[in-house]
C-alpha positions, -999 to 999 in steps of 0.1 A, spaced: 248 -81 33 235 -51 14 226 -20 35 201 7 30 209 41 45 182 67 53 196 102 49 164 121 53 130 107 65 94 120 63 73 118 95 55 85 86 81 60 75 79 25 88 89 -10 77 58 -30 67 48 -64 52 15 -82 52 14 -82 90 6 -107 117 -26 -127 111 -37 -151 138 -31 -130 169 -65 -113 174 -74 -136 203 -44 -122 221 -55 -86 213 -31 -79 185 -46 -68 151 -29 -80 119 -13 -46 110 9 -45 79 8 -22 50 -22 1 49 -26 -4 12 -22 -42 9 -26 -41 -29 6 -20 -32 27 -47 -17 14 -72 -42 21 -48 -71 57 -44 -59 61 -82 -56 48 -87 -91 71 -60 -106 103 -73 -88 95 -110 -88 93 -110 -50 70 -127 -26 44 -103 -13 55 -112 23 88 -94 18 91 -62 38 90 -27 22 91 9 35 57 25 39 57 63 35 27 83 47 24 115 26 62 121 22 93 100 16 129 109 22 164 103 8 179 69 6 210 51 -8 223 15 -9 258 2 -8 251 -24 -35 232 -20 -68 196 -33 -65 163 -30 -84 136 -10 -67 101 2 -74 75 26 -60 39 16 -57 9 29 -39 5 67 -37 19 86 -66 50 103 -52 75 127 -67 109 108 -69 143 110 -86 176 92 -86 205 117 -85 182 144 -100 167 122 -128 130 117 -123 116 82 -120 81 70 -124 59 49 -101 49 13 -109 82 7 -127 113 -12 -117 144 10 -115 181 2 -110 195 20 -79 233 20 -82 255 17 -52 258 52 -36 232 69 -58 207 91 -39 170 82 -43 149 111 -32 112 107 -27 91 138 -21 54 144 -14 24 124 -26 7 139 -56 -22 115 -53 -30 91 -25 -16 88 10 6 57 14 35 51 -9 58 21 -8 95 17 -16 103 -20 -24 137 -37 -30 143 -69 -50 159 -86 -20 134 -71 5 142 -56 39 156 -83 61 153 -69 96 147 -93 125 112 -108 124 90 -105 155 61 -130 157 68 -141 121 66 -105 107 88 -75 102 59 -51 102 60 -21 125 28 -19 146 30 14 164 -1 10 185 12 -23 198 47 -9 204 64 -32 178 91 -14 159 94 23 154 92 51 129 123 53 107 145 84 111 174 100 93 206 81 101 189 47 103 203 17 83 184 -14 73 197 -47 60 185 -58 25 185 -91 7 208 -92 -24 194 -87 -59 203 -118 -79 201 -99 -113 204 -61 -109 205 -55 -147 174 -75 -154 152 -57 -180 130 -31 -164 92 -37 -161 61 -16 -157 26 -22 -144 -4 -1 -152 -23 2 -119 -60 11 -115 -67 45 -101 -76 41 -64 -69 77 -53 -100 95 -64 -125 80 -40 -159 75 -56 -182 45 -49 -171 21 -22 -188 -13 -19 -199 -25 15 -212 -58 27 -237 -61 55 -226 -74 89 -241 -88 120 -252 -53 132 -264 -39 99 -300 -46 108 -296 -26 140 -300 4 117 -334 10 102 -340 6 65 -344 44 62 -310 50 80 -293 25 57 -308 42 26 -297 76 39 -262 62 44 -259 51 8 -273 84 -5 -249 106 15 -218 120 0 -190 118 25 -157 136 27 -125 120 40 -117 140 71 -82 152 80 -86 131 111 -72 97 104 -42 73 107 -34 37 102 -61 27 127 -89 43 107 -104 75 91 -133 97 100 -159 106 74 -174 141 74 -208 149 59 -238 173 59 -270 162 75 -282 142 105 -263 113 120 -268 75 116 -280 62 150 -290 26 156 -327 20 161 -343 24 195 -311 35 212 -299 -1 217 -267 -8 235 -241 -33 224 -216 -57 239 -181 -53 226 -172 -79 200 -147 -87 172 -139 -59 146 -118 -61 115 -103 -36 90 -131 -23 67 -157 -22 94 -177 11 95 -183 21 131 -208 47 141 -200 68 172 -227 78 197 -234 109 177 -237 90 144 -203 99 129 -188 70 108 -152 58 110 -138 33 86 -113 10 104 -79 3 88 -51 -22 94 -40 -12 129 -75 -10 143 -83 -25 177 -95 -61 178 -128 -55 197 -152 -26 199 -186 -16 211 -196 10 186 -223 -3 161 -212 -11 126 -235 -4 97 -214 -26 74 -179 -35 62 -160 -23 32 -151 -53 10 -113 -61 9 -111 -52 -28 -122 -16 -21 -103 -11 11 -72 3 -7 -95 31 -19 -103 40 17 -66 38 27 -55 60 -2 -83 86 1 -65 119 10 -83 144 32 -111 161 11 -117 130 -11 -154 124 -18 -167 89 -10 -201 72 -14 -212 38 -3 -231 10 -20 -244 -21 -3 -238 -55 -18 -254 -88 -8 -232 -113 10 -232 -134 -22 -222 -104 -43 -194 -95 -19 -181 -131 -19 -179 -130 -57 -153 -102 -54 -130 -122 -32 -96 -133 -46 -69 -154 -31 -35 -139 -25 -20 -164 -50 -45 -154 -76 -40 -117 -70 -2 -121 -74 -6 -142 -105 -29 -116 -122 -7 -87 -113 24 -106 -126 6 -113 -159 -2 -76 -162 35 -65 -159 51 -56 -192 87 -48 -204 95 -12 -201 108 2 -234 131 31 -226 140 60 -248 178 59 -253 178 97 -248 166 91 -212 193 65 -203 221 85 -187 245 55 -185 238 43 -221 275 37 -228 277 12 -199 254 -12 -217 267 -39 -242 249 -26 -273 269 -46 -299 280 -82 -298 299 -103 -323 322 -74 -335 346 -85 -363 374 -69 -383 350 -65 -413 368 -87 -438 354 -120 -427 339 -129 -460 370 -120 -479 390 -144 -458 368 -174 -464 
């Protein structure tokens, strides 16, 4: 079985997949990759299933090697990376030779980067998932010296592929659908909320992020109190002093803070990838408009796979060019004379 060795690790490295749906009644949120879209992009590039586990890197990567050749790719946050000193680009498949050192530095844009392998990470599944869920005590942060089992790559020398991904690192307008508590806020408060320019606070993690802003808060009408009920990633909770928090993948399963609305799943990667200081503004959709943006996992993977293209490499950039079979059917040169 192939093995991945971690020689150096940033502070936020974990194994992630699509998480553990179906356990909210037992108090366990789904968890999984903070930027779910990045896992589908990696699956499309490598020909994997999006359920295969990857390494999530929060802000900084590390140094890695494998004992067998395998194709890899980097998706999500745009992170500086090289293999044995040769820079590599995100959203492209790369061949990582056995023993070669893959070094991933800091994020140039975004927060969460993902390192995926063609065979996936094959650690022992817990409750049908390999995802680390730190708030629930499942798994742990990865450290230097750790090793992880990988699945084998069936075709390491398959032609490289690339995917042009939409920018989701610059913030901008985030679409929100109303929820069961939206009407607890007055029309004036809702209007003020959509006109306010928010800044992603430095306070945030996989449970959620705080939004800073200038001006008065966003209290519910009449000082109403609420009974705790179900909450999900994307919900925008207001604290008692009217400070909004957008919940992410490891959020709790119930809460009592009022929610002015919920970020639609299609825009949640923009929230997860908003680095501190990123400007955000919200736009309400009707429930019908929000439903029109929904896409099945199968449809998303199909569309991303169709967007992948062969990567045409410049021969000057191929360090191991002589290892490729560039000429076939070599003859002595006098074939026609001997006919």
